[in-house]
ROMILUM-171728 format. One record per residue: x, y, z of N, C-alpha, C in turn; residue in one letter; residue number from 0. Coordinates in Angstrom, 2 decimals, decimal comma, always signed. Layout:
n.c1; n.c2; n.c3; ca.c1; ca.c2; ca.c3; c.c1; c.c2; c.c3; resn; resi
X; Y; Z; X; Y; Z; X; Y; Z; A; NUM
...
This chain:
n.c1; n.c2; n.c3; ca.c1; ca.c2; ca.c3; c.c1; c.c2; c.c3; resn; resi
-3,78; +25,96; +24,11; -4,73; +27,03; +23,13; -4,01; +27,50; +22,13; M; 0
-2,46; +27,49; +22,08; -1,97; +27,68; +20,67; -2,24; +26,38; +19,96; T; 1
-2,33; +25,29; +20,17; -2,54; +24,36; +19,20; -4,07; +24,17; +18,77; T; 2
-5,00; +24,15; +19,70; -6,51; +24,18; +19,21; -6,23; +25,66; +18,29; I; 3
-6,05; +26,95; +18,59; -6,11; +28,14; +17,15; -5,45; +27,26; +15,98; L; 4
-4,59; +26,56; +16,23; -3,45; +26,60; +14,90; -4,31; +25,57; +14,23; A; 5
-4,93; +24,36; +14,96; -6,03; +23,50; +14,05; -7,14; +24,04; +13,54; L; 6
-7,94; +25,21; +14,36; -8,80; +25,69; +13,66; -8,41; +26,31; +12,35; L; 7
-7,24; +26,87; +12,24; -6,60; +27,75; +11,50; -6,47; +26,93; +10,40; Q; 8
-6,26; +25,48; +10,40; -5,84; +25,00; +9,42; -7,15; +24,76; +9,15; D; 9
-8,21; +23,84; +9,51; -9,62; +23,27; +9,01; -9,91; +24,63; +8,36; R; 10
-9,85; +25,69; +8,91; -10,74; +26,89; +8,04; -9,86; +27,22; +6,31; A; 11
-8,43; +26,68; +6,68; -8,03; +27,12; +5,29; -7,95; +26,01; +4,59; G; 12
-7,89; +24,36; +5,36; -8,80; +23,30; +4,06; -9,80; +24,08; +3,75; S; 13
-10,99; +24,40; +4,68; -12,09; +24,91; +4,00; -12,32; +25,78; +2,76; A; 14
-11,47; +27,02; +2,74; -11,34; +27,98; +1,90; -10,88; +27,17; +0,65; S; 15
-10,16; +26,20; +0,66; -9,13; +25,77; -0,41; -9,99; +25,28; -0,99; I; 16
-11,05; +24,44; -0,22; -12,34; +23,52; -1,13; -13,12; +24,43; -1,79; K; 17
-13,78; +25,58; -0,99; -14,79; +25,74; -1,55; -14,24; +26,66; -2,74; A; 18
-13,11; +27,40; -2,75; -12,34; +27,99; -3,88; -12,19; +26,95; -5,06; A; 19
-11,98; +25,64; -4,84; -11,93; +24,41; -5,80; -13,37; +24,10; -6,36; L; 20
-14,33; +24,30; -5,44; -15,81; +24,42; -6,03; -15,97; +25,33; -6,94; V; 21
-16,14; +26,56; -6,52; -16,08; +27,57; -7,12; -15,45; +27,57; -8,70; I; 22
-14,37; +26,90; -8,48; -13,63; +27,61; -9,78; -14,18; +26,19; -10,88; G; 23
-14,23; +25,04; -10,46; -14,51; +24,02; -11,10; -16,44; +24,02; -11,25; L; 24
-17,17; +25,01; -10,81; -18,71; +25,33; -11,25; -18,51; +26,53; -12,14; S; 25
-17,73; +27,17; -12,14; -17,43; +28,24; -13,30; -17,19; +27,63; -14,63; S; 26
-16,26; +27,26; -14,06; -15,26; +26,61; -15,76; -16,29; +25,54; -16,38; S; 27
-17,27; +25,15; -15,63; -18,14; +23,73; -16,48; -19,28; +24,68; -16,67; A; 28
-19,71; +26,00; -16,02; -20,43; +27,11; -16,66; -19,90; +27,47; -17,96; V; 29
-18,64; +27,77; -18,07; -18,22; +28,46; -19,40; -18,05; +27,12; -20,17; L; 30
-17,99; +25,86; -20,00; -17,91; +24,99; -21,11; -19,80; +24,67; -21,57; V; 31
-20,31; +24,86; -20,39; -22,05; +24,94; -21,36; -22,29; +26,25; -21,99; L; 32
-21,70; +27,50; -21,57; -22,19; +28,47; -22,46; -21,24; +28,29; -23,82; V; 33
-20,12; +27,84; -24,00; -19,40; +27,67; -25,19; -20,03; +26,61; -26,17; R; 34
-20,62; +25,24; -25,41; -21,26; +24,29; -26,15; -22,67; +24,81; -26,72; V; 35
-23,28; +25,54; -25,96; -24,47; +26,22; -26,40; -24,20; +27,31; -27,60; G; 36
-23,18; +28,01; -27,56; -23,22; +28,93; -28,46; -22,67; +27,97; -29,80; V; 37
-22,02; +27,24; -29,62; -22,06; +26,51; -31,04; -22,74; +26,01; -31,57; A; 38
-23,48; +24,93; -30,22; -25,08; +24,78; -31,48; -25,97; +25,10; -32,05; V; 39
-25,97; +26,87; -31,35; -26,47; +28,06; -31,93; -25,94; +28,18; -33,17; A; 40
-25,01; +28,15; -33,23; -24,27; +28,58; -34,23; -24,48; +27,94; -36,00; G; 41
-24,49; +26,74; -35,20; -24,78; +25,41; -36,60; -26,41; +25,62; -36,81; Q; 42
C-alpha cells in the first residue's frame, strides 16, 4: 500500500510541476505579446 501511495504522490507531483510550467510559459508568452503590441502601437 505504501508503495502505491508513493507512486500516486510522485505522479501528482510531476503533474503539478507540468501544470506550473505550462502556466508559466503561457503567462510569459502573453506578456511578450502585450509588449510587442504596445511597441507596435507606440510606433
